[in-house]
GUGU-71023 format. One record per residue (C-alpha): residue in one letter; x, y, z; residue number from 0. Coordinates in steps of 0.5 Angstrom, whole numbers. Layout:
N
- aa | X | Y | Z | i
- a | X | Y | Z | NUM
...
***
This chain:
413
- aa | X | Y | Z | i
- x | -1 | 0 | 1 | 0
- x | 3 | 7 | -1 | 1
- x | 5 | 11 | 4 | 2
- x | 0 | 17 | 6 | 3
- x | 2 | 24 | 5 | 4
- x | 4 | 29 | 11 | 5
- x | -1 | 34 | 7 | 6
- x | -7 | 30 | 7 | 7
- x | -13 | 28 | 11 | 8
- x | -20 | 26 | 12 | 9
- x | -24 | 32 | 11 | 10
- x | -23 | 32 | 3 | 11
- x | -26 | 25 | 3 | 12
- x | -31 | 26 | 7 | 13
- x | -33 | 32 | 2 | 14
- x | -32 | 29 | -4 | 15
- x | -37 | 23 | -1 | 16
- x | -42 | 29 | 1 | 17
- x | -41 | 26 | 8 | 18
- x | -45 | 30 | 14 | 19
- x | -45 | 30 | 20 | 20
- x | -47 | 23 | 24 | 21
- x | -45 | 19 | 17 | 22
- x | -39 | 23 | 17 | 23
- x | -37 | 20 | 23 | 24
- x | -39 | 14 | 23 | 25
- x | -36 | 13 | 16 | 26
- x | -29 | 14 | 20 | 27
- x | -31 | 9 | 26 | 28
- x | -31 | 4 | 20 | 29
- x | -25 | 5 | 18 | 30
- x | -21 | 5 | 24 | 31
- x | -24 | -1 | 25 | 32
- x | -22 | -4 | 19 | 33
- x | -15 | -2 | 21 | 34
- x | -15 | -7 | 27 | 35
- x | -10 | -13 | 26 | 36
- x | -15 | -18 | 27 | 37
- x | -23 | -18 | 30 | 38
- x | -28 | -18 | 32 | 39
- x | -30 | -13 | 26 | 40
- x | -36 | -8 | 24 | 41
- x | -41 | -9 | 18 | 42
- x | -41 | -2 | 14 | 43
- x | -50 | -2 | 11 | 44
- x | -49 | 4 | 6 | 45
- x | -57 | 5 | 3 | 46
- x | -60 | 11 | -1 | 47
- x | -64 | 12 | -8 | 48
- x | -60 | 10 | -14 | 49
- x | -55 | 16 | -15 | 50
- x | -53 | 17 | -8 | 51
- x | -46 | 15 | -9 | 52
- x | -47 | 8 | -5 | 53
- x | -42 | 4 | -10 | 54
- x | -38 | 10 | -11 | 55
- x | -37 | 10 | -3 | 56
- x | -35 | 2 | -4 | 57
- x | -30 | 4 | -8 | 58
- x | -26 | 8 | -4 | 59
- x | -27 | 4 | 2 | 60
- x | -24 | -1 | -2 | 61
- x | -17 | 3 | -4 | 62
- x | -15 | 6 | 2 | 63
- x | -16 | -1 | 7 | 64
- x | -15 | -7 | 2 | 65
- x | -14 | -5 | -6 | 66
- x | -14 | -10 | -11 | 67
- x | -16 | -12 | -17 | 68
- x | -24 | -14 | -16 | 69
- x | -27 | -8 | -12 | 70
- x | -34 | -10 | -11 | 71
- x | -38 | -17 | -12 | 72
- x | -45 | -20 | -11 | 73
- x | -47 | -23 | -4 | 74
- x | -45 | -30 | -4 | 75
- x | -51 | -36 | -5 | 76
- x | -48 | -41 | 2 | 77
- x | -43 | -40 | 6 | 78
- x | -37 | -44 | 2 | 79
- x | -38 | -39 | -3 | 80
- x | -37 | -33 | 3 | 81
- x | -31 | -37 | 6 | 82
- x | -28 | -38 | -1 | 83
- x | -27 | -29 | -1 | 84
- x | -25 | -29 | 5 | 85
- x | -18 | -32 | 4 | 86
- x | -18 | -29 | -2 | 87
- x | -20 | -22 | 1 | 88
- x | -18 | -18 | 7 | 89
- x | -25 | -14 | 6 | 90
- x | -31 | -16 | 3 | 91
- x | -35 | -11 | -1 | 92
- x | -42 | -14 | -4 | 93
- x | -45 | -9 | -8 | 94
- x | -53 | -8 | -10 | 95
- x | -56 | -13 | -6 | 96
- x | -62 | -13 | -5 | 97
- x | -65 | -18 | 1 | 98
- x | -61 | -23 | 5 | 99
- x | -63 | -30 | 7 | 100
- x | -62 | -31 | 15 | 101
- x | -57 | -37 | 14 | 102
- x | -52 | -32 | 10 | 103
- x | -54 | -27 | 16 | 104
- x | -52 | -32 | 20 | 105
- x | -46 | -34 | 16 | 106
- x | -44 | -26 | 16 | 107
- x | -44 | -25 | 24 | 108
- x | -39 | -31 | 25 | 109
- x | -34 | -28 | 20 | 110
- x | -34 | -21 | 23 | 111
- x | -33 | -24 | 30 | 112
- x | -28 | -30 | 28 | 113
- x | -31 | -37 | 27 | 114
- x | -29 | -43 | 23 | 115
- x | -32 | -48 | 17 | 116
- x | -31 | -54 | 15 | 117
- x | -33 | -59 | 9 | 118
- x | -30 | -65 | 5 | 119
- x | -24 | -63 | 2 | 120
- x | -26 | -64 | -6 | 121
- x | -23 | -72 | -9 | 122
- x | -24 | -75 | -2 | 123
- x | -28 | -79 | 4 | 124
- x | -25 | -77 | 10 | 125
- x | -21 | -71 | 9 | 126
- x | -24 | -65 | 12 | 127
- x | -22 | -57 | 9 | 128
- x | -23 | -52 | 14 | 129
- x | -24 | -44 | 14 | 130
- x | -22 | -39 | 19 | 131
- x | -22 | -32 | 18 | 132
- x | -25 | -26 | 21 | 133
- x | -27 | -20 | 17 | 134
- x | -30 | -13 | 15 | 135
- x | -35 | -13 | 11 | 136
- x | -39 | -7 | 7 | 137
- x | -46 | -8 | 3 | 138
- x | -50 | -4 | 0 | 139
- x | -56 | -3 | -3 | 140
- x | -62 | 1 | -5 | 141
- x | -66 | -2 | 0 | 142
- x | -65 | -5 | 8 | 143
- x | -62 | -11 | 6 | 144
- x | -62 | -13 | 13 | 145
- x | -66 | -14 | 18 | 146
- x | -65 | -19 | 23 | 147
- x | -63 | -16 | 30 | 148
- x | -56 | -20 | 31 | 149
- x | -54 | -18 | 24 | 150
- x | -56 | -10 | 25 | 151
- x | -52 | -11 | 33 | 152
- x | -46 | -12 | 29 | 153
- x | -47 | -5 | 24 | 154
- x | -46 | 1 | 23 | 155
- x | -51 | 4 | 17 | 156
- x | -50 | 10 | 13 | 157
- x | -56 | 12 | 9 | 158
- x | -54 | 17 | 3 | 159
- x | -58 | 22 | -1 | 160
- x | -56 | 25 | -8 | 161
- x | -50 | 29 | -8 | 162
- x | -54 | 36 | -10 | 163
- x | -53 | 39 | -3 | 164
- x | -59 | 39 | 0 | 165
- x | -61 | 36 | 7 | 166
- x | -65 | 30 | 7 | 167
- x | -70 | 28 | 13 | 168
- x | -71 | 21 | 14 | 169
- x | -76 | 18 | 16 | 170
- x | -77 | 11 | 18 | 171
- x | -83 | 7 | 21 | 172
- x | -83 | -1 | 22 | 173
- x | -90 | -4 | 24 | 174
- x | -92 | -12 | 24 | 175
- x | -99 | -13 | 21 | 176
- x | -103 | -19 | 18 | 177
- x | -105 | -20 | 11 | 178
- x | -108 | -24 | 6 | 179
- x | -105 | -26 | -1 | 180
- x | -98 | -24 | -4 | 181
- x | -98 | -17 | -2 | 182
- x | -95 | -13 | 4 | 183
- x | -102 | -10 | 5 | 184
- x | -108 | -14 | 3 | 185
- x | -113 | -10 | -3 | 186
- x | -117 | -12 | -8 | 187
- x | -115 | -9 | -14 | 188
- x | -121 | -8 | -18 | 189
- x | -123 | -3 | -12 | 190
- x | -116 | 1 | -12 | 191
- x | -115 | 7 | -16 | 192
- x | -118 | 14 | -19 | 193
- x | -126 | 15 | -16 | 194
- x | -131 | 19 | -17 | 195
- x | -130 | 22 | -10 | 196
- x | -124 | 26 | -13 | 197
- x | -118 | 27 | -8 | 198
- x | -120 | 23 | -2 | 199
- x | -116 | 18 | 2 | 200
- x | -121 | 13 | 1 | 201
- x | -120 | 6 | 3 | 202
- x | -125 | 1 | -1 | 203
- x | -122 | -5 | 1 | 204
- x | -123 | -3 | 9 | 205
- x | -131 | -2 | 9 | 206
- x | -131 | -9 | 12 | 207
- x | -125 | -7 | 17 | 208
- x | -126 | -9 | 24 | 209
- x | -133 | -14 | 22 | 210
- x | -129 | -19 | 23 | 211
- x | -128 | -25 | 17 | 212
- x | -126 | -32 | 16 | 213
- x | -120 | -31 | 18 | 214
- x | -117 | -36 | 13 | 215
- x | -110 | -35 | 10 | 216
- x | -108 | -30 | 14 | 217
- x | -99 | -28 | 15 | 218
- x | -96 | -23 | 19 | 219
- x | -91 | -19 | 15 | 220
- x | -87 | -14 | 17 | 221
- x | -87 | -8 | 13 | 222
- x | -82 | -2 | 13 | 223
- x | -83 | 5 | 10 | 224
- x | -79 | 10 | 9 | 225
- x | -79 | 17 | 7 | 226
- x | -73 | 22 | 4 | 227
- x | -76 | 29 | 6 | 228
- x | -72 | 34 | 3 | 229
- x | -70 | 40 | 9 | 230
- x | -68 | 47 | 10 | 231
- x | -63 | 48 | 16 | 232
- x | -64 | 54 | 19 | 233
- x | -59 | 58 | 23 | 234
- x | -60 | 59 | 31 | 235
- x | -61 | 66 | 31 | 236
- x | -67 | 65 | 26 | 237
- x | -71 | 61 | 30 | 238
- x | -68 | 63 | 37 | 239
- x | -75 | 67 | 38 | 240
- x | -79 | 60 | 36 | 241
- x | -84 | 57 | 41 | 242
- x | -88 | 51 | 42 | 243
- x | -96 | 53 | 40 | 244
- x | -100 | 54 | 45 | 245
- x | -107 | 52 | 46 | 246
- x | -112 | 52 | 51 | 247
- x | -113 | 46 | 56 | 248
- x | -118 | 41 | 53 | 249
- x | -123 | 37 | 57 | 250
- x | -124 | 30 | 54 | 251
- x | -118 | 26 | 53 | 252
- x | -120 | 19 | 50 | 253
- x | -117 | 13 | 47 | 254
- x | -119 | 11 | 41 | 255
- x | -123 | 5 | 38 | 256
- x | -119 | 1 | 33 | 257
- x | -118 | 8 | 27 | 258
- x | -119 | 2 | 22 | 259
- x | -127 | 2 | 25 | 260
- x | -126 | 9 | 25 | 261
- x | -123 | 10 | 18 | 262
- x | -129 | 6 | 15 | 263
- x | -136 | 9 | 18 | 264
- x | -133 | 16 | 16 | 265
- x | -131 | 14 | 9 | 266
- x | -139 | 12 | 8 | 267
- x | -142 | 18 | 11 | 268
- x | -138 | 22 | 8 | 269
- x | -140 | 19 | 1 | 270
- x | -147 | 19 | 3 | 271
- x | -146 | 27 | 3 | 272
- x | -143 | 27 | -2 | 273
- x | -148 | 23 | -5 | 274
- x | -153 | 28 | -4 | 275
- x | -149 | 35 | -5 | 276
- x | -149 | 32 | -13 | 277
- x | -158 | 31 | -12 | 278
- x | -158 | 38 | -10 | 279
- x | -152 | 42 | -13 | 280
- x | -149 | 44 | -7 | 281
- x | -141 | 44 | -7 | 282
- x | -138 | 45 | 0 | 283
- x | -134 | 40 | 2 | 284
- x | -137 | 35 | 8 | 285
- x | -136 | 37 | 15 | 286
- x | -136 | 31 | 20 | 287
- x | -138 | 32 | 27 | 288
- x | -133 | 28 | 32 | 289
- x | -135 | 29 | 40 | 290
- x | -134 | 25 | 45 | 291
- x | -135 | 25 | 53 | 292
- x | -132 | 23 | 59 | 293
- x | -135 | 16 | 61 | 294
- x | -133 | 13 | 55 | 295
- x | -137 | 15 | 49 | 296
- x | -134 | 17 | 42 | 297
- x | -139 | 20 | 36 | 298
- x | -138 | 21 | 29 | 299
- x | -144 | 24 | 26 | 300
- x | -146 | 28 | 20 | 301
- x | -152 | 34 | 17 | 302
- x | -153 | 36 | 12 | 303
- x | -160 | 38 | 8 | 304
- x | -162 | 31 | 5 | 305
- x | -159 | 27 | 12 | 306
- x | -157 | 27 | 18 | 307
- x | -153 | 20 | 21 | 308
- x | -148 | 18 | 26 | 309
- x | -145 | 12 | 30 | 310
- x | -143 | 11 | 36 | 311
- x | -137 | 7 | 40 | 312
- x | -139 | 7 | 48 | 313
- x | -135 | 3 | 53 | 314
- x | -127 | 7 | 51 | 315
- x | -121 | 9 | 56 | 316
- x | -119 | 15 | 58 | 317
- x | -112 | 16 | 59 | 318
- x | -110 | 18 | 68 | 319
- x | -107 | 24 | 70 | 320
- x | -101 | 23 | 73 | 321
- x | -101 | 27 | 80 | 322
- x | -93 | 28 | 79 | 323
- x | -94 | 30 | 72 | 324
- x | -100 | 35 | 73 | 325
- x | -99 | 43 | 77 | 326
- x | -101 | 43 | 84 | 327
- x | -102 | 35 | 85 | 328
- x | -108 | 31 | 87 | 329
- x | -112 | 38 | 87 | 330
- x | -109 | 40 | 81 | 331
- x | -113 | 34 | 78 | 332
- x | -119 | 36 | 82 | 333
- x | -119 | 42 | 78 | 334
- x | -117 | 39 | 71 | 335
- x | -122 | 41 | 66 | 336
- x | -123 | 34 | 64 | 337
- x | -126 | 32 | 71 | 338
- x | -130 | 38 | 71 | 339
- x | -133 | 35 | 65 | 340
- x | -134 | 28 | 68 | 341
- x | -139 | 31 | 72 | 342
- x | -142 | 35 | 67 | 343
- x | -144 | 30 | 64 | 344
- x | -147 | 27 | 70 | 345
- x | -148 | 19 | 72 | 346
- x | -148 | 17 | 66 | 347
- x | -145 | 22 | 61 | 348
- x | -151 | 23 | 57 | 349
- x | -152 | 30 | 59 | 350
- x | -150 | 35 | 53 | 351
- x | -146 | 39 | 58 | 352
- x | -142 | 33 | 58 | 353
- x | -139 | 33 | 51 | 354
- x | -135 | 37 | 46 | 355
- x | -136 | 37 | 40 | 356
- x | -131 | 39 | 33 | 357
- x | -133 | 39 | 26 | 358
- x | -128 | 36 | 22 | 359
- x | -126 | 38 | 15 | 360
- x | -127 | 30 | 12 | 361
- x | -122 | 30 | 6 | 362
- x | -117 | 33 | 12 | 363
- x | -120 | 27 | 17 | 364
- x | -119 | 21 | 12 | 365
- x | -112 | 23 | 10 | 366
- x | -111 | 23 | 17 | 367
- x | -114 | 17 | 20 | 368
- x | -109 | 14 | 14 | 369
- x | -104 | 13 | 21 | 370
- x | -109 | 7 | 22 | 371
- x | -104 | 3 | 18 | 372
- x | -99 | 3 | 24 | 373
- x | -103 | -1 | 29 | 374
- x | -102 | 3 | 34 | 375
- x | -106 | 6 | 40 | 376
- x | -108 | 14 | 39 | 377
- x | -111 | 18 | 44 | 378
- x | -116 | 24 | 42 | 379
- x | -116 | 30 | 46 | 380
- x | -122 | 35 | 45 | 381
- x | -121 | 42 | 46 | 382
- x | -127 | 47 | 46 | 383
- x | -128 | 52 | 40 | 384
- x | -121 | 50 | 36 | 385
- x | -120 | 43 | 35 | 386
- x | -117 | 36 | 37 | 387
- x | -110 | 33 | 38 | 388
- x | -109 | 26 | 37 | 389
- x | -103 | 23 | 40 | 390
- x | -100 | 17 | 35 | 391
- x | -97 | 12 | 39 | 392
- x | -92 | 8 | 36 | 393
- x | -90 | 2 | 39 | 394
- x | -80 | 2 | 40 | 395
- x | -77 | -4 | 39 | 396
- x | -74 | -9 | 44 | 397
- x | -75 | -5 | 50 | 398
- x | -74 | 2 | 46 | 399
- x | -80 | 6 | 49 | 400
- x | -86 | 8 | 45 | 401
- x | -85 | 15 | 40 | 402
- x | -91 | 19 | 40 | 403
- x | -94 | 22 | 33 | 404
- x | -98 | 29 | 33 | 405
- x | -103 | 30 | 29 | 406
- x | -107 | 38 | 30 | 407
- x | -114 | 39 | 27 | 408
- x | -117 | 45 | 26 | 409
- x | -125 | 46 | 28 | 410
- x | -128 | 48 | 22 | 411
- x | -134 | 53 | 23 | 412
***
């Protein structure tokens, strides 16, 4: 290998590859790990869209750590092929990988820590050939190649963007769903596509959501959704004056039923209202009235000149207030608007004074309910004369705490 020049540095390489922040640090960490004389070694997983520089980065890593005439190759088919490659290369680089079998994942984990592999020697019956190597490995691909926890624990993951110096926010959601058929989400292809109702996020295949079924052919699927959003990084002096928005306190807080059920009912009501509007030549977008009380009831209704319909859920739960997080503890809970709202509802909660209602644009509500595909628990907080806020809790992996997505809806008076 050539001797490094005194005037060089990693900064030029990092700038050339377009790495910033965390990605730059992790890239240097992997290079340093490759310089160990023996294992254990890490995996480098390079993910990114087409043209983001995955293969170019792999070539530079090869030239720095282990230059040879074979800069990269495809994932081998079995462990024996993997060990043959390990015998010929110190650094293994696998290009344009799309998936990885469980047995190859296990073999790579063993290779990273140093493990032996034995097979029968060719042209013999009782002689064995043993491979014993420890090697660093780099794998690149457009999507997430590896999923097994033992492999990911040994991995450094880099996500690259295109080389136009546009910062990206990568949002990744992993959820487990049950489906029938071969797709990640079971759908009826004859019902999909554009329809007469225009730009509404209607799920025709969910019209019977939550109403049972045969359950035949159900399989659990892991869905991984990654969205790269271009963002603008603002300097601190331009955001120093910003603060969290302040809203009036909510007086009804309730766990919503299955959002698949809520979405199906809401879409039926919206379609009926739009059909009625067509017959009366009325064009305004339908408004759904959402209301709830502190006695476990949640109701969706819609009222027009031509129809008035509603659907109600009962027996729902309410999030409990924690005295440690409420100002003045137990006394603060007694004076909380939700406690007073419960009292106004009477013993059975049917008093109209115990209900809070908001009117929401049907199109906005349909789009918000799409988060129901994440199989999450959702708390709705009703703010009188202002709107409502949904807190969508996403399960954390392993023992990690849940994360929360907040969605605000303004009362469409």
